Backbone as a ProteinNet text record, in pm:
[ID]
protein_1_A
[PRIMARY]
MTKLSVNINKIATLRNSRGGNIPDVIKAAVDVQSYGGEGITVHPRPDERHIRRADVYDLKRVIVTEFNIEGYPSPEFIKLVKEVKPHQVTLVPDPPEALTSNSGWDTIKNRDFLQGVISEFKQCGIRTSIFTDTTADFIINAAKTGTDRIELYTEPYASAFGGSRELAVSPFVEAARLADKVGVGVNAGHDLNLENLKFFNDKIPFLKEVSIGHALIADALYMGLEKTISLYKDQLS
[TERTIARY]
8871.5	8773.1	8659	8622.3	8512.1	8380.4	8297.1	8169.6	8066.4	7979.2	7870.7	7739.1	7676.6	7542.6	7446	7344.8	7251.2	7126.5	7099.9	6980.7	6862.9	6760.6	6648.6	6525	6541.5	6428.3	6354.2	6431.5	6367.9	6281.6	6314.2	6228.8	6095.2	6099.4	5975.9	5896.9	5966.1	5898.4	5817.2	5877.4	5808.9	5688.3	5705.8	5594.1	5479.6	5512.2	5409.5	5333.6	5396.7	5332.4	5210.5	5203.8	5094.4	5007.3	5060.3	4989.5	5027.9	4979.9	5015.7	5156.7	5219.4	5351.6	5447.7	5433	5523	5588.5	5723.2	5817	5819.8	5861.5	5863	5992.7	5980.4	6096.8	6174.3	6103.7	6170.5	6249.4	6188.5	6260.2	6382.3	6367.5	6481.1	6597.7	6568.9	6675.6	6743.1	6664.3	6720.1	6807.8	6760.5	6836.8	6965.9	6958.9	7079.6	7188.1	7150.5	7247.9	7300.3	7211.9	7255.3	7346.6	7333.7	7417.2	7548.5	7571	7698.5	7694.5	7578.7	7568.9	7597.2	7677.6	7720.4	7637.8	7531.7	7443.9	7320.7	7217.8	7094.7	7074	7050.5	7021.1	6877.5	6807.2	6675.6	6669.1	6582.6	6563.3	6413.6	6353.6	6210.1	6180.5	6089.1	6049.8	5910	5877	5748.2	5627.8	5636	5521.7	5517.8	5618.4	5626.1	5614.9	5674.9	5663	5744.5	5836.4	5904.2	5906.2	6010.1	6013.3	5912	5831.7	5732.6	5788.1	5728.7	5770.7	5757.8	5649	5629	5739.8	5790.2	5901.2	6023.8	6049.5	6170.2	6167.3	6052.4	6039.2	6050.9	5989.2	5994.5	6136.6	6207.6	6343.8	6438.2	6415.4	6501.4	6508.8	6399.4	6392.8	6477.5	6504.2	6569.6	6712.2	6757.3	6891.7	6994.7	7086.7	7192	7329.6	7333.2	7459.9	7464.3	7432	7430	7307.6	7238.7	7119.9	7155	7138.1	7167.7	7039.6	6993.3	6875.2	6918.1	6879	6908.9	6785.9	6809.8	6697.3	6728.4	6635.8	6646.2	6601.5	6676.7	6647.2	6531.1	6412.6	6290.6	6256.2	6168.1	6129.3	6075.5	5997.2	5941.6	6051.3	6149	6260.4	6343.8	6372.6	6452.3	6382.1	6251.9	6174.7	6183.6	6167.8	6175.9	6311.4	6416.9	6552.1	6579.5	6538.4	6563.6	6485.7	6370.3	6293.5	6352.1	6398.7	6451.3	6594.6	6672	6812.6	6892.6	6906.9	6990.8	7137.5	7221.7	7365.6	7417.6	7358	7406.3	7288.7	7296.1	7202.1	7282.2	7237.1	7303.1	7212.6	7259.9	7179.9	7198.6	7086.9	7089.7	7009	7043.9	6975.5	6854.7	6801.7	6692	6564.6	6498.7	6362.3	6268.2	6149.2	6058.7	6023.4	6015.7	5972.4	6085.3	6207.9	6321.2	6303.8	6335.1	6325.8	6432	6553.4	6664.6	6764.2	6859.2	6959.5	7040.2	7056.3	7126.2	7227	7259.4	7361.8	7398	7511.8	7553	7519.3	7542.4	7516.1	7615.4	7567.3	7653.6	7674.3	7784.1	7806.3	7854.3	7874.6	7906.8	7777.4	7682.3	7554.5	7473.6	7487.4	7402.6	7475.5	7591.3	7672.7	7601.4	7543.2	7477.5	7358.6	7279.9	7165.6	7211	7311.5	7360.8	7422.3	7491.8	7555.1	7449.8	7338.3	7232.2	7168.9	7143	7082.6	7177.4	7302.8	7401.8	7417.6	7414	7422.2	7308.2	7187.2	7073.4	7097	7145.7	7166.6	7280.7	7382.7	7495.6	7454.9	7362.9	7314.3	7240.9	7194.8	7127	7223.7	7351.2	7450.2	7446.6	7396.1	7384	7499.4	7570	7677.1	7615.3	7680	7626.4	7717.3	7653.4	7725.1	7653.3	7728.4	7673.4	7702.5	7599.1	7612.3	7671.8	7786.6	7852.8	7931	7966.8	8049.3	8195.9	8280.9	8425.7	8482.7	8398.4	8446.9	8520.5	8644.2	8728.6	8666.2	8613.5	8556	8435.4	8359.4	8243.5	8288.5	8396.8	8447.9	8505.3	8579.8	8636.3	8524.7	8419.3	8308.7	8220.6	8218.8	8148.2	8210.5	8342.5	8411.4	8373.3	8349.5	8316	8174.4	8091.4	7956.8	7957.8	8069.2	8076.7	8039.6	8015.4	7978.4	8090.7	8053.1	8153.1	8210.6	8122.8	8163.7	8099.7	8151.7	8082.9	8053.4	7950.6	7928	7949.3	8050.8	8081.7	7977.1	7921.6	7821.4	7893	7877.2	7963.4	7903.1	7788.5	7732	7827.7	7900.9	7996.1	8104.1	8149.4	8248.2	8188.3	8067.4	8003.8	7979.2	7939.1	7911.6	8037.9	8151.1	8277.2	8359.1	8312.6	8392	8421	8331	8351.8	8461.5	8507	8617.1	8747.8	8813.3	8936.6	8901.8	8929.8	8898.8	8979.4	9103.9	9189.4	9137.8	9094.3	9039	8907.1	8829.6	8700.6	8717.2	8817.6	8832	8918.3	8999	9096.3	9035.5	8923.4	8867.8	8823.5	8783.8	8737.3	8854.6	8965.5	9086.8	9130.2	9133.7	9174.3	9075	8947.4	8845.5	8859.2	8886.9	8903.4	9025.9	9131.7	9253.2	9227.9	9155.3	9124.7	9034.6	8934.3	8844.6	8922.6	9013.4	9094.7	9179.7	9231.3	9316.7	9239.1	9110.2	9031.1	8952.8	8980.3	8925.7	8786.3	8750.5	8616.9	8628.6	8546.3	8545.7	8480.3	8503.6	8457	8367.2	8244.4	8154.7	8135.6	8066.6	8040.9	7915.1	7850.3	7733.2	7670.4	7601.5	7521.4	7582	7507.3	7542.7	7667.5	7707.2	7813.7	7753.4	7830.9	7780	7894.8	7863.8	7966.2	8074.8	8048.6	8149.9	8248.6	8200.7	8288.4	8330.9	8276.1	8299.4	8441.6	8495.1	8628.1	8734.6	8730.7	8830.1	8818.6	8695.9	8674.9	8730.7	8696.1	8741.3	8893.3	8953.3	9099.4	9171.2	9108.5	9175.2	9149.9	9034.6	8996.2	9055	9140.2	9194.4	9091.3	9102.6	9021.6	8871.5	8834.9	8693.1	8638	8537.3	8481.9	8361.6	8277.6	8149.4	8095.2	8032.4	7956	7811	7721.6	7578	7530	7476.1	7436.1	7296.4	7210.7	7073.8	7027.8	7006.8	6941.1	7011.2	7141.6	7213.6	7216.1	7236.4	7243.9	7110.3	7001.8	6870.5	6836.5	6873.3	6851.3	6931.2	7056.7	7138.1	7078.1	7019.2	6960.3	6841.6	6775.1	6664.8	6713.4	6836.1	6893.5	6968.8	7040.3	7134.1	7092.6	6991.1	6954	7028.7	6966.1	7021.8	7150.8	7155.4	7273.6	7397.2	7385	7499.8	7539.8	7441.9	7471	7549.6	7508	7580.8	7723	7738.7	7873	7960.4	7904.4	7981.3	8019.6	7928.7	7960.5	8068.2	8057.9	8160.2	8295.9	8296.8	8423.4	8491.8	8413.5	8470.8	8533	8491.8	8537.7	8648.9	8684.4	8784.7	8924.4
-32283.2	-32209.3	-32161.8	-32036.4	-31980.7	-32042.6	-32081.9	-32143.7	-32038.6	-32077.4	-31991.6	-32041.9	-31960.1	-31988.6	-31895.8	-31952.5	-31874.1	-31841.6	-31712.7	-31666.8	-31669.5	-31748.5	-31766.7	-31685.9	-31584.7	-31500.7	-31441.6	-31394.6	-31326.1	-31420.2	-31547.5	-31644.1	-31652.8	-31651.9	-31653.5	-31524.4	-31411.3	-31283.2	-31288.4	-31342.7	-31354.9	-31447.7	-31558.5	-31651.5	-31584.6	-31514.6	-31454.1	-31341.7	-31280.2	-31168.5	-31211.7	-31340.4	-31390.6	-31493.3	-31551.1	-31660.7	-31791.7	-31901.6	-32030.6	-32071.1	-32148.4	-32202.4	-32189.3	-32083.8	-32057.7	-31921.9	-31917.5	-32029.9	-32110.2	-32234.6	-32328.2	-32310.3	-32261.5	-32233.8	-32361.8	-32470.9	-32595.8	-32648.5	-32644.4	-32686.9	-32598.8	-32469.5	-32378.7	-32418	-32453.6	-32495	-32622.2	-32717.3	-32841.8	-32811.4	-32723.5	-32690.4	-32616.9	-32522.6	-32449.6	-32546.7	-32644.2	-32742.6	-32830	-32869.5	-32955.6	-32880.9	-32747.1	-32665.7	-32623.1	-32665.3	-32637.6	-32542.7	-32487.6	-32402.9	-32484.4	-32429.3	-32505.9	-32477.8	-32401.6	-32374.4	-32298.5	-32303.8	-32228.6	-32138.7	-32010.7	-31913.7	-31864.9	-31853	-31790.2	-31693.8	-31593.7	-31495.9	-31480.5	-31566.3	-31554.9	-31434.6	-31349.8	-31232.6	-31253.1	-31178.9	-31200.1	-31185.9	-31095.6	-31075.3	-31175	-31264.1	-31367.9	-31309.7	-31192.4	-31129.9	-31200.8	-31284.5	-31369.3	-31513.2	-31553.8	-31689.9	-31703.8	-31808.4	-31835.5	-31938.2	-31939.5	-32038.3	-32180.3	-32206.7	-32340.5	-32374.9	-32274.8	-32299.5	-32350.8	-32292.5	-32328.7	-32476.6	-32522.6	-32664.1	-32752.6	-32709.8	-32788.5	-32793.9	-32683.7	-32678.5	-32771.2	-32783.7	-32871.2	-33012	-33057.9	-33194.6	-33213.3	-33106.3	-33122.5	-33069	-33004.9	-32946.6	-33050.9	-33076.2	-33175.7	-33108.7	-32978.2	-32904.4	-32837.1	-32707.6	-32635.5	-32545.7	-32546.4	-32463.2	-32351.8	-32227	-32109.1	-32027.7	-32008.6	-31927.9	-31796.4	-31684.7	-31551.9	-31494.6	-31406.3	-31335.5	-31269.2	-31182.9	-31120.7	-31221.9	-31238.5	-31344.3	-31312.1	-31298	-31285.5	-31422.5	-31430.6	-31562.1	-31655.6	-31600.4	-31683.8	-31736.8	-31651	-31693.1	-31799.4	-31779.6	-31877	-32012.3	-32011	-32136.1	-32206.1	-32131.7	-32188.3	-32252.7	-32181.4	-32232	-32356.5	-32357.1	-32473.1	-32596	-32574.6	-32686.8	-32740	-32650.1	-32691	-32741.9	-32681.5	-32718.1	-32710.3	-32589.6	-32573.1	-32590.5	-32594.7	-32603.1	-32473.9	-32360.5	-32230.6	-32135.2	-32052	-31942.1	-31812.7	-31715.9	-31585.8	-31482.3	-31420.3	-31325.4	-31185.5	-31122.5	-30986.3	-30894.6	-30764.9	-30673.2	-30604.4	-30653.5	-30587.4	-30581.7	-30467.2	-30464.5	-30531	-30573.3	-30646.3	-30572.1	-30437.2	-30361.3	-30330.8	-30370.8	-30339.6	-30403.6	-30327	-30379.6	-30484.7	-30455.1	-30549	-30515.7	-30603.8	-30576.7	-30453.2	-30360.2	-30236.2	-30192.6	-30281.5	-30250.8	-30378.3	-30372.4	-30485.3	-30460.8	-30561.2	-30551.2	-30458.6	-30386.4	-30324.6	-30432.5	-30504.2	-30618.4	-30577.8	-30447.9	-30399.4	-30384.1	-30309.6	-30289	-30418.1	-30503.7	-30623.1	-30752.5	-30740.4	-30859.5	-30962.6	-30919.4	-31014.6	-31081.6	-31003	-31057.6	-31162.6	-31128.8	-31221	-31345.5	-31326.6	-31439.2	-31541.1	-31492.6	-31582.8	-31657.9	-31586.6	-31649.4	-31753.2	-31717.2	-31807.5	-31932.4	-31916.4	-32032.5	-32130.2	-32078.3	-32164.8	-32243.9	-32175	-32242.1	-32344.1	-32310.4	-32402.8	-32531.9	-32521.7	-32641.3	-32734.4	-32678.3	-32758.1	-32801.5	-32766.8	-32805.8	-32722.2	-32599.3	-32511.6	-32411.4	-32402.6	-32303.5	-32163.1	-32067	-31931.9	-31831.7	-31729.9	-31620.4	-31490.8	-31384.3	-31252.9	-31156.4	-31090.3	-30989.8	-30864.2	-30818.9	-30703.6	-30625.7	-30503.2	-30424.5	-30442.5	-30355.3	-30375	-30307.7	-30252.4	-30186.8	-30286.8	-30254.2	-30349	-30391.1	-30295.9	-30329.3	-30421.1	-30405.9	-30492.6	-30636	-30650.9	-30784.6	-30850.5	-30773.5	-30827	-30871.9	-30791.4	-30826.6	-30935.9	-30948.9	-31061.4	-31192.3	-31195.1	-31315.6	-31349.1	-31247	-31269	-31323.7	-31318.3	-31375.9	-31527.7	-31582.4	-31725.4	-31765.9	-31667.6	-31700.1	-31773.6	-31857.9	-31929.3	-31840.7	-31757.1	-31673.7	-31536	-31444.3	-31319.6	-31318.6	-31243.7	-31216.9	-31068.5	-31034.8	-30895	-30834.9	-30721.1	-30648.4	-30569.6	-30613.1	-30565.2	-30454.3	-30398.1	-30288.7	-30170.5	-30129.5	-30019	-30050.7	-30174.8	-30214.7	-30202.4	-30254.5	-30251.4	-30108	-30021.5	-29881.8	-29807.6	-29841.4	-29771.3	-29837.2	-29950.6	-30030.5	-29956	-29867.1	-29793.7	-29689.8	-29657.6	-29563.8	-29638.8	-29619.4	-29692.6	-29828.3	-29932.8	-30067.2	-30101.4	-30059.9	-30090.4	-30022.8	-29897.6	-29829.3	-29893.3	-29937.8	-29999.2	-30128.3	-30207.1	-30340	-30340.1	-30236.3	-30234.4	-30258.1	-30192.4	-30218.5	-30363.5	-30426.7	-30564.9	-30662.5	-30628.2	-30709.4	-30706.9	-30586.6	-30573.9	-30642.7	-30630.9	-30695.1	-30846.6	-30902.1	-31047	-31094.4	-31018.1	-31054.1	-31050.1	-30948.7	-30937.1	-31052	-31084.7	-31195.1	-31324.6	-31350.2	-31471.1	-31467.2	-31351.3	-31336.6	-31367.6	-31329.5	-31352.5	-31483.8	-31564	-31698.7	-31711.8	-31620	-31620.6	-31637.9	-31725.5	-31745.1	-31627.3	-31616.9	-31501.4	-31544.2	-31493.9	-31497.8	-31355.2	-31338.4	-31203.4	-31204.2	-31087.2	-31077.5	-30940.3	-30909.2	-30790.4	-30711.9	-30708.3	-30633.6	-30686.1	-30807.5	-30868.7	-30916.3	-30900.9	-30936.5	-30977.8	-31002.2	-31050.9	-30947.4	-30820.9	-30718.2	-30706.7	-30720.4	-30691	-30813	-30931.1	-31047.7	-31101.2	-31112.7	-31173.3	-31091.6	-30960.9	-30875.8	-30892.9	-30894.4	-30912.1	-31045.5	-31150.2	-31283.6	-31296.8	-31235.3	-31242.1	-31169.8	-31065.6	-30980.3	-31022.5	-31083.9	-31109.1	-31241.2	-31237.9	-31363.4	-31434.4	-31564.5	-31647.7	-31648	-31607.7	-31599.5	-31739.6	-31777.5	-31912.7	-31921.6	-31817.2	-31829.1	-31691.5	-31681.2	-31561.6	-31601.8	-31515.2	-31535.4	-31429.4	-31473.5	-31379.9	-31415.8	-31315.8	-31340	-31250.3	-31122.5	-31032.2	-31028.1	-31002.1	-30990.1	-31122.7	-31230.4	-31361.5	-31400.2	-31381.4	-31416.1	-31324.2	-31196	-31104.6	-31147.7	-31186.3	-31234.4	-31359.7	-31444.9	-31569.6	-31544.1	-31429.5	-31396.5	-31378.6	-31332.8	-31310.9	-31433.4	-31499.6	-31603.7	-31744.8	-31757.8	-31889.2	-31920	-31998.8	-32025.8	-32106.4	-32207.2	-32293.2	-32215.1	-32137.2	-32059.1	-31954.2	-31891.2	-31786.2	-31840.2	-31952.6	-32011.4	-32047.3	-32099.4	-32131.6	-32006.8	-31895.7	-31771.4	-31719.2	-31727	-31681.7	-31770.5	-31899.2	-31988.6	-31963.8	-31923.8	-31889.9	-31773.8	-31679.6	-31563.7	-31603.4	-31717.6	-31761.7	-31865.2	-31905.5	-32012.8	-31955.2
-8421.9	-8500.5	-8410.3	-8422.1	-8345.9	-8391.5	-8296.4	-8331.4	-8371.5	-8464.2	-8509.7	-8452.3	-8367	-8317.6	-8389.4	-8451.5	-8532.9	-8451	-8437.8	-8367.6	-8466	-8435.3	-8528.5	-8489.2	-8405.2	-8366.3	-8485.9	-8585.9	-8698.3	-8781.5	-8783	-8851.9	-8779.5	-8647.4	-8569.5	-8587.9	-8601.3	-8624.9	-8754	-8858.6	-8987.6	-8976.5	-8909.4	-8887.8	-8814.1	-8706.8	-8623.3	-8693.5	-8794.3	-8863.1	-8943.2	-8974.9	-9057.4	-8985.2	-8879.8	-8815.3	-8881.9	-8828.5	-8885.7	-8849.5	-8935.3	-8904.9	-9021.9	-9101.1	-9212.9	-9190.5	-9188.8	-9194.9	-9064.9	-9076.6	-8964.9	-8885.4	-8763.1	-8678.2	-8647.6	-8625.3	-8590.4	-8710.4	-8829.9	-8951	-8975	-8949.9	-8968.6	-8879.4	-8754.5	-8662.7	-8710.9	-8757.6	-8811.2	-8931.9	-9020.6	-9141.2	-9106.7	-9013.3	-8973.2	-8929	-8852.1	-8803.7	-8916.7	-9007.3	-9117.4	-9214	-9218.9	-9307.5	-9241	-9118.5	-9053.3	-8936.2	-8904.5	-8785.6	-8661	-8571.1	-8453.7	-8330	-8346.3	-8234.5	-8279	-8195.1	-8216.3	-8095.7	-8122.1	-8017	-8032	-7918.7	-7917	-7799.4	-7813.5	-7706.8	-7685.1	-7603.7	-7577.8	-7488.6	-7533.5	-7455.6	-7397.5	-7292.2	-7225.8	-7318.9	-7419.3	-7508.8	-7624.6	-7632	-7735.8	-7876.6	-7896.4	-8028.3	-8135.9	-8094.1	-8193.7	-8141.9	-8072.7	-8017.9	-7904.3	-7911.8	-7808.1	-7708.9	-7590.8	-7490.8	-7546.3	-7618.8	-7676.3	-7774	-7847.4	-7941.3	-7866.6	-7751.3	-7675.9	-7638.2	-7592.2	-7556.6	-7680.8	-7792	-7915.1	-7972.7	-7962.6	-8016.1	-7941.1	-7812	-7731	-7790.1	-7850.5	-7903.4	-8028.3	-8102.3	-8233.2	-8237	-8130.6	-8132.6	-8092.1	-8184.5	-8162.3	-8150.9	-8168.8	-8156.8	-8020.6	-8014.2	-7887.6	-7883.2	-7772.1	-7752.7	-7655.8	-7701.3	-7620.5	-7606.4	-7484.3	-7458.7	-7395.4	-7458.1	-7406.1	-7337.2	-7241.1	-7183.5	-7051.4	-7010.9	-6879.2	-6774.6	-6666.2	-6569.5	-6474.9	-6532.5	-6452.5	-6395.4	-6297.8	-6244.8	-6353.3	-6447.5	-6554	-6645.2	-6675.8	-6761.3	-6691.9	-6565.7	-6490	-6488.5	-6467.4	-6466	-6601.4	-6709.3	-6843.5	-6868.4	-6836.8	-6862.3	-6779.3	-6654.2	-6568.1	-6614.4	-6676.7	-6729.2	-6859	-6945.2	-7076.4	-7065.6	-6976.7	-6957	-7088	-7143.5	-7262.4	-7226.7	-7327.1	-7301.2	-7238.8	-7281.5	-7234.7	-7216.2	-7113.5	-7096.2	-7094.5	-7175	-7182.1	-7117.3	-7011.6	-6935.2	-6990.6	-7027.2	-7080.9	-6990.4	-6985.2	-6893.6	-6955	-7066.6	-7136.1	-7053.1	-7049	-6996.5	-7096.2	-7053.5	-7142.5	-7270.7	-7265.2	-7382.6	-7480.7	-7452	-7539.5	-7676	-7782.2	-7917.6	-7941.9	-7896.3	-7906.8	-7797.2	-7773.3	-7669.6	-7708	-7615.7	-7649	-7543.6	-7452	-7351.7	-7277.9	-7210	-7128.4	-6981.9	-6899.3	-6755.5	-6686.3	-6590.6	-6490.5	-6384.5	-6394.8	-6305.4	-6167.1	-6146.8	-6012.5	-5932	-5987.3	-5920	-5908.9	-6008.4	-6016.4	-5980.7	-5917.2	-5893.5	-5806.2	-5696.6	-5607.2	-5676	-5750	-5822.4	-5923.8	-6003.1	-6104.3	-6041.3	-5934.2	-5864.9	-5820.3	-5769.7	-5726.2	-5841.7	-5951	-6069.2	-6128	-6140.8	-6199.3	-6114.5	-5985.1	-5896.2	-5922.7	-5945.2	-5976.4	-6104.4	-6207.6	-6335.4	-6328	-6254	-6242.3	-6170.7	-6076.4	-6008.9	-6105.6	-6216.8	-6320.5	-6430.3	-6416.2	-6516.7	-6642.6	-6633.3	-6749.3	-6750.8	-6861.9	-6876.4	-6882.8	-6818.4	-6813.1	-6883.2	-6939.9	-7003.7	-6970.7	-6946.2	-6912.4	-7026.8	-7075.5	-7180	-7118.9	-7170.3	-7110.2	-7214.7	-7180.3	-7270	-7233.2	-7284.5	-7268.6	-7144.2	-7058.9	-6936.9	-6848	-6813.8	-6740.5	-6607.8	-6531.7	-6400.9	-6414.7	-6522.7	-6543.6	-6572.8	-6645.1	-6676.5	-6551.7	-6473.6	-6349.2	-6254.8	-6243.6	-6155.1	-6214.6	-6345.5	-6406.8	-6360	-6355.2	-6309.1	-6165	-6084.9	-5943.1	-5923.6	-6028.6	-6017.6	-6031.9	-6082.4	-6106.7	-6247.9	-6335.7	-6473.5	-6545	-6640.5	-6720	-6829.8	-6886.7	-6999.3	-6989.2	-7070.9	-7100.3	-7249.8	-7288.4	-7431.2	-7453.4	-7531.1	-7557.6	-7650.7	-7609.8	-7686.9	-7796.1	-7921	-8028.9	-8114.6	-8076.4	-8155.2	-8168.3	-8061.4	-8079.1	-8182.5	-8185.5	-8287.5	-8426.4	-8445.5	-8576.9	-8623.7	-8531.8	-8566.4	-8608.3	-8546.5	-8573.9	-8684.2	-8733.6	-8827.2	-8957.5	-8999.4	-9123.7	-9115.4	-8994.8	-8977.3	-8961.3	-8849.9	-8821.2	-8760.8	-8835.9	-8787.2	-8663	-8661.1	-8546.8	-8419.9	-8431.9	-8315.9	-8271.9	-8370	-8339	-8260.7	-8297.3	-8237.4	-8111.6	-8094	-7985	-7847	-7809.3	-7675.5	-7657.2	-7764.9	-7756.4	-7742.8	-7804.4	-7787.6	-7641.7	-7584.5	-7444.1	-7350.8	-7382.7	-7300.2	-7303.1	-7419	-7430.8	-7354	-7360.5	-7286.3	-7135.3	-7092	-6949.6	-6905.3	-6987	-6952.5	-6934.4	-7024.9	-7012.9	-6886.4	-6853.8	-6735.8	-6607.4	-6603.4	-6481.8	-6489.6	-6593	-6599.3	-6656.7	-6746.8	-6806.5	-6957.8	-7016.3	-7160.9	-7231.2	-7362.2	-7438.6	-7555	-7554.8	-7669.8	-7718.8	-7831.2	-7881.5	-7966.5	-7973.2	-8057.5	-8057.7	-8162.7	-8190.2	-8306.1	-8415.9	-8536.7	-8607.6	-8580.2	-8659.9	-8792	-8900.5	-9033.1	-9124.8	-9251.8	-9344.8	-9373.8	-9345.8	-9369.3	-9254.1	-9132	-9016.6	-8936.2	-8969.2	-8884.4	-8893.5	-9013.6	-9028.8	-8955.5	-8971	-8903.5	-8751.9	-8702.6	-8558.2	-8512	-8582.6	-8543.4	-8549.8	-8649.9	-8663.4	-8550.1	-8497.6	-8398.8	-8253.7	-8227.8	-8088.1	-8039.9	-7939.3	-7885.3	-7798	-7792.1	-7700.9	-7733.3	-7854.5	-7890	-7915.4	-7837.7	-7846.9	-7939.1	-7941.1	-8009	-8043.5	-8161.7	-8195.1	-8217	-8174.6	-8194.6	-8292.5	-8406.7	-8512.2	-8560.5	-8567.3	-8610	-8722.1	-8691.8	-8786.2	-8922.6	-8922.7	-9049.3	-9125.2	-9052.4	-9117.6	-9180.9	-9110	-9164.6	-9282.2	-9273.6	-9385.2	-9508.2	-9487.7	-9600.4	-9662.4	-9578.2	-9627.6	-9719.4	-9704.2	-9794.2	-9937.2	-9951.5	-10084.4	-10136.6	-10048.1	-10092.2	-10054.2	-9971	-9921.1	-9792.8	-9706.9	-9574.5	-9581.3	-9667.2	-9673.2	-9716.1	-9823.3	-9871.3	-9769.3	-9706.4	-9608.8	-9490.2	-9438	-9325.3	-9366.8	-9487	-9537.1	-9542.9	-9588.8	-9597.9	-9460	-9364.6	-9229.4	-9165.1	-9188.7	-9132.7	-9196.3	-9324.1	-9389.5	-9317.7	-9268.3	-9197.6	-9064.6	-9012.5	-8880.5	-8886.7	-9006.6	-9019.8	-9008.6
[MASK]
+++++++++++++++++++++++++++++++++++++++++++++++++++++++++++++++++++++++++++++++++++++++++++++++++++++++++++++++++++++++++++++++++++++++++++++++++++++++++++++++++++++++++++++++++++++++++++++++++++++++++++++++++++++++++++++++++++++++++++++

């Protein structure tokens, strides 16, 4: 069964919009795990517009499943991750001002840079994942960086899902097969939701984990967090 890691950035966004500690990000992480979520994902950005650095340290104390920290590997981010030592770090190529992740790494141009960063994290015993698209050369070169996994950027799949589902998912099937062939595990994330998740999960071989935030938290506003997590896990069974 593919694991569900819940990105709680949007809970922090809501909290920060008013000040104070409502909703409580730490309680949300505890609840996600108690309701069956198999991991917590956060993406701390330099401007702390959602998850704050202090949240990352506080979350480490309460996560009993899997802690996944996403971000661009700036010196400050690397320092944070090495101090917290999450189970997994997912490297994304976002500039600081990006609203959300909108592309994967060019692992050809950035191979040496990524290789150095990944080596640092591996010395700390942290599993690494590189955010990338379905380009074959990028996946092959991702493997050459020493990363444990890639995370497939699934926005193109989600955008095309309303047309031919088979055409939408086909590049991701091939990408997953190639990743397995070159010895890299497969995660996925971005714009996955209750409409498109089951088909994706059924079609993608070797899929270990999906990271879902925006759609899941939005659904929880209508249905409640416990029911929402149950529904998402049903799509992955």
